Structures are given as structure tokens and as C-alpha cells.
C-alpha positions, 0 to 999 in steps of 0.5 A, a space after each residue: 304730368 302724372 307719376 306713371 308718366 314720369 317714371 316712363 320718362 325717367 325710364 327711357 333716359 335711364 335706358 341711354 346708360 347716363 349714370 345720373 339718369 339710371 340713379 334717378 330712375 331706380 330711385 324712383 322705382 325703388 320708392 314706387 315698389 316700397 309704397 307698394 309693398 310688392 302689390 301690383 309691381 310687375 309692370 315696373 319689374 318688367 322695367 327693371 329687367 330690361 337692364 339685365 337683358 342689357 348687361 353693358 348699358 350700366 353695371 348699376 342698372 345690372 345690379 338694381 335689376 337683381 335687387 328690386 326683384 329680390 325686393 319684390 320677392 321678399 314681400 312674398 316670403 320666397 326667401 331663397 329666391 330673394 336671397 339668391 338675387 340679393 347676393 348677386 346684387 350686392 356682389 355687382 354694388 361691392 364691385 362698382 364700390 356703391 357702398 349704399 346698394 350693398 347696404 340695401 341688399 343686407 337690409 332684404 337678406 336681414 329681412 329674409 332670415 327673419 322670415 326664416 326664423 334666425 334672428 341674430 343672423 337678421 340682426 347682424 345684417 340689418 345692423 350693418 346696413 342700418 349704419 352704412 344707410 344712416 351714415 349717408 342718409 342719400 336714400 332716406 326712407 331705406 334708412 328708415 326701413 333699415 332703422 324699424 326692422 332692426 327695432 323690430 328684431 331688437 323686440 322679437 329678441 326681447 331687447 326692448 331697451 335697444 329697440 326703443 333707443 333705435 326708434 327715437 333716433 330714427 323718428 326725426 328722420 321721418 320729419 325730414 323734407 326729404 321724406 315726402 312719401 312716407 313710406 315707411 313711417 307707419 312701420 316705425 310708428 307700429 314698431 313702437 306701439 308693440 314695444 310699448 304694449 311689451 312694457 305694459 304702457 298702455 297709453 303709449 302702445 294705444 297712441 303709436 298703434 293708432 297713428 300707425 293705422 291711420 297713416 298706413 289707411 291714409 297712404 292706402 298701404 293695405 300690407 302695412 295696415 294688415 300687419 297694424 291690424 294684427 299688432 293691435 289684435 295682439 296688444 288686446 290679447 295681452 290685455 285678454 279682451 278676445 273679442 277685440 283680439 279676434 275682430 282685428 285679426 279677422 279684419 287683417 286676414 281679410 285684407 291678406 286674404 284679398 291681396 294673397 299675402 297667403 305667408 302673412 294670413 297664416 300669422 293671423 290663422 295662428 292668432 286666432 287659434 290661440 285666441 280660441 284656445 285661451 277661450 278653452 274652444 280647442 275644437 275651433 282652434 284646431 279646425 283654424 290651425 288645419 287650414 293654416 297648416 294646409 296653407 303653409 304646407 302649400 307654400 313650404 312656408 317652413 317657419 310658419 309650420 312649425 308655430 303651427 305644429 308646435 300649437 297643435 301637438 298642444 291643442 291636441 295634448 289638452 283634449 286628451 288625444 295623446 296619439 295625435 299629439 305625439 305625431 304632430 310634435 314628430 312632425 314638428 321636431 323633423 321640420 325644425 332639424 330640417 330647417 336647421 340644416 337649410 339655414 347652414 345650407 344657405 350660409 355656406 352659399 352665401 360665404 362662397 358668394 362672398 369669397 367669389 366677389 373678393 376674387 372679383 374685385 382683386 382683379 378689377 382696376 379699382 382695387 385699392 378704393 375697395 381694399 377695405 370693403 373687401 376685407 370686411 367682407 372677407 372677415 364676414 365670410 371668415 367668421 360665418 364659416 367658422 361657426 359651422 367648421 373648426 378653423 383647420 377644416 375651414 381652410 382646408 374646404 376653402 382651399 380644395 372645395 373639400 375635406 378629408 375625414 381623419 382618425 383621432 385616437 385620443 379625444 373626450 366626448 360630451 353629450 348634454 340633454 335637456 331633461 322633460 324638454 317637452 314639457 317645458 316647451 308646453 309651458 313656452 310660446 315658441 318664441 320664448 323657447 327658441 329664446 331659451 334654448 338659444 340662451 342655454 345654447 350661447 352660453 354652452 358655446 362660450 364655455 367650450 370656447 374657454 376650454 378649446 372645446 369644438 362643438 360639433 352641433 345641436 339636435 334638438 335639445 341635445 348639444 354635442 361637442 368634442 376635445 382633441 380635434 382637430 388639434 390634439 390635446 393631452 389634456 382633453 378629458 380634463 377640459 371636457 370635465 371642467 367645461 361640464 361642471 362649468 354647464 352644470 353651475 349655469 344651469 343650477 344658477 339659470 333654474 334658480 332665477 328662472 324656475 319652470 321656464 328653463 330645463 333641467 340638464 343632464 350630462 355624459 361623458 365619454 373618450 377613446 377614439 373617433 372619426 371626424 369629418 365632412 360628408 355628402 356634397 349637399 347640406 354637409 356639416 363636420 360630425 363624429 363618429 364611432 363606438 366613444 360617441 355611442 357610449 358618451 350618448 349612454 352615459 348622458 341618457 343614464 345620468 340625472 339632473 344636474 349631474 354629470 355621468 361618466 365612463 370608466 375610460 374617462 375616469 381614468 383619465 382624470 381620477 386624480 384631478 377630481 372627486 367622484 361617486 362611484 355608481 357601479 355597473 350599470 346597463 346602458 342599451 347596446 353596450 351591456 353593464 358599464 361601469 359609471 361615475 358621478 362627478 361631485 
């Protein structure tokens, strides 16, 4: 009996609703789709959808009928659709107590967040998934999948030690008899080869990348073969062997074009353009990138579009066409802000789904057995919400689905901005740039937490925070100045260690009254408004590298607690002449 005939027989049995038959059919279906990496799976997906149209037959079948299409959508980088389907599947898996099902949904959710550029959230989901799947090892190929993806994410974040540690832990699982089809083995070997390449171990890099290529070709896993060829091209680029680097990227591009994996193909287009640029063939690089930009726009592949726009801006600047360079950089900045807003919106959507899942489970007869899992989900939901909103506002929003704007008469506002951000950004790759911004803003977040200061938002390379809301604080000005001093010292130390690969910062502070709240019903965020905020921004704009510039209003509140250098009256755009002070 052929594999397809066997799957058809399992399908017929599963449609009876027998629990064991449902498990067996969906396990085989999942293996088949995993092996195909999304190619030519529509007939099988159509079979899976039968359970969505007949939900009374099997709750687990219903959950799988959401999850498997979501899994397939992730192969084609249709992240929004995939996230929605996996959220629905996770809710049902949770209700029936199938922890491995929830974990599989977390694997695909993490994959989607990686595609959207949110590495931190991707690592969070993938870590939870890997721990659960490795605890049971009942779906071995998915345990290996979550392990290699977690290792990939650590490597992308520059954490090569943890990446290799996960690889070494997962590698023995590939040798177990249950891992007959070797579905994700090539991906694991590829990850190991990449990490060794980054660490400069040429022997091990070539050994594992070569093994990955051979295994993917033996299993006819064309999407994986393209991935490995791309990474081998990256390895040769590290060695500055440009002919081999272009050759392997072109081979991968050819496979991806034939499979219509257009989003993944943009990676090869970017790589080829960068290789041309390194050989001073900027015109060829620009020509290649413009093709990639057209594809990215058609697909609405924002993460890839950001890379293309940033690289194009740099190339036009290199060619001396500063007008076009600036135009592309403005597109890059606008898209980056839009991407951040979309990520925040998706977080809120997921939080609401988690809350709905909690309510559904509380009504279920198996609430006792599910209590521990529900509490974990609630904590994760609350933690995600508190990443976006102050605690009091988050509670109001959860209870009422809205939060009223409020007036606060005594607060202190802090603005920071990185000087010559564009110049520093041009020295870094997109990954390095985002990584450095993340490192700096994470440190700023920690400092805000230390002094009970509310972070409001980041806009590009600017950072806004306020003290004295949503709860009044008589020491608001003092706390903000102490936080500003800590930021100044952090950047000073980082600059001493990293030099031109990090940023200089200037800081502005003002005190007064603001209005704070949430506006709109879509892509909403907590924000502050008022003349106090505008003046704080002017303080920052009139500051200098490594200096903290404060207004006269703030000075009056803290003049006995710090040392200052009076700067006199200085013209501020839109404000006229203002007295300003540097914190010594």
C-alpha cells in the first residue's frame, strides 16, 4: 500500500470521530506537510478542512483543522493569517488539555514573529514550545523543529553559545528510531554550520553545511536545499569569496523562483546586491535591489522591504545621489514605524484571544485539570499587556474595553535621541542596527523600572518617558534626573567599549502638566500630549552629545539636589528664548 493510500485510509477512519484514528491521521498529515515544506499540500489541507466543516466529530480534529492551514501559511510568509489560525487552534487545544498541540501552535507563532522581525517575542514562544515538546517527545519531528528554530533565533540574536547548546541537546534526538523520516535534520545541521561559520570555525562550518545540503537533496526537500544554499553563500561571503557567494545565492534563487517562494527569494536578491556592492558594482546592486523592492511591495513583505530600502539608501549615498538616498531612507523610517505599530496591534489581538480562552475554560467541566495551564496563559497575557500600557490603564482596558484620557498637573518628561543616527546606522547591517537599538533601549527600560518611570514609546531612535503618572509622585523631577544620569553613564561606558558601532545620546527634560491616554480604536497606544512634552523635546534638540539639558521649570524643582551649569537664554524653535541648564 502506498503512503497516499495509507493516508486516505487513515482519513476515512478519522472521520468516524474515533480519538485514536484522529490522532493517527493528523500525525501522518503533519509529517507529510512538514516534509513537503508547504509544497503541493492543498489536497491534504482540503481533507483537513473537513473537520472544520464538521466540528461536532472531533474537537481535536477541529483544532488541527485550524493549525495545519496556519502551519502551511507560515511557509509562504502570510504571517497575519497564520497567527490568527494558530491562535484559534491553540485556544481549542488548551480547552481539551492537549499541551503538545498548544506547543505546536507556539512553534508556528514564534516562526511568524521571527518573519515579522520581533526576535524577542519569537524566542519567548519558541522556548515555551521546545520545553513542552521535549518533555513529552511524542511528536519527535516537531520537537526537533522547535529545537533547531530556537537555536536559529539565538544565533540571529548573536547568542551563539546558547544556540550551540540547544543544537547539541537536539542532535541526539535525530538518531532515535522514531525519527524515521528525518524531516528537520537538515535544518538542524544547517543551523550548526551557520553558528560555526559565525564563530570562525571553517572546518566545522563546511562539514555541517555540507551534511545539511546532502540530506536535503536526498529527501528532495527543495525549500530546505534553497535555505542551505543561501547559508553556504553567506559563509563564502564571510570569506569574501564573491564568485562562490553569488553562485550559491543564484542557485537558491532559482529554486525559490520555481517554487514561487517569492518572499524567501528576496533574501537571495538582497544578498546578491550586497555582493555586487562589495565589489563596487553599485549600479548592478541597485538594479538587483529594485527588482527585490517590487516583489516585496507586491507581497507586502515589510520585514524584507525594510532591508531593501535601507540598503538602497546606502547605495545611492555611495553613488553620490543624496536626494534619492534620502528619499529611500525616509521610506525606510516610515515603514519601520508602521511595522512597530502593527506588532503592537498584534500583541493586543493575541492578549484578547488569551483572555477569551481563559473565560471559555472556566466554563468547562475540566477547569480543575486546566487551572495551572490557564494561570500560565493569564500571566503571559498580562505581561504582554503591561509591556504596552501602565498597570492601572491595562486593568481599566481589560475591565471596560476602553480607558479614559486624564490630566496630570505635576509630571516630568524625558526625551532622548541618538546623535548622527544615520551615520552610525550606515556602519551596521540591519540586524546589527536593530540589535544595538534593542540593547540600548532595553537598558533604558531597566533604568526606567529602577526609578518607577513610565516609558511611553520609542519613535525611530528617540525615547520618551514620564514620571508622575498614572500615579502621582512628589519626587518626579528628581527621579527623572537620576534616570537621565544613569542613561548618560551607560552610553558613556558602551561608547568606550564599542566605539563607532554604538551611539552618542543627548537628553532633554521638562516638568509641567500633560494629558495622557489612549486614542483611536485601531493600532492604539498609550501616549502623552501638551506643551510640557513639546518643551521637553526642545530641551533635547538643544542639548549636546553626552549632556542632559533641563528647563527652568525642572531646575526650580531640583536645584538643591544636583549641580548645574547655567547656559543662559537660548532660542528654541516655536518657543522663543528659554533658560536652560546642563546637569553637571
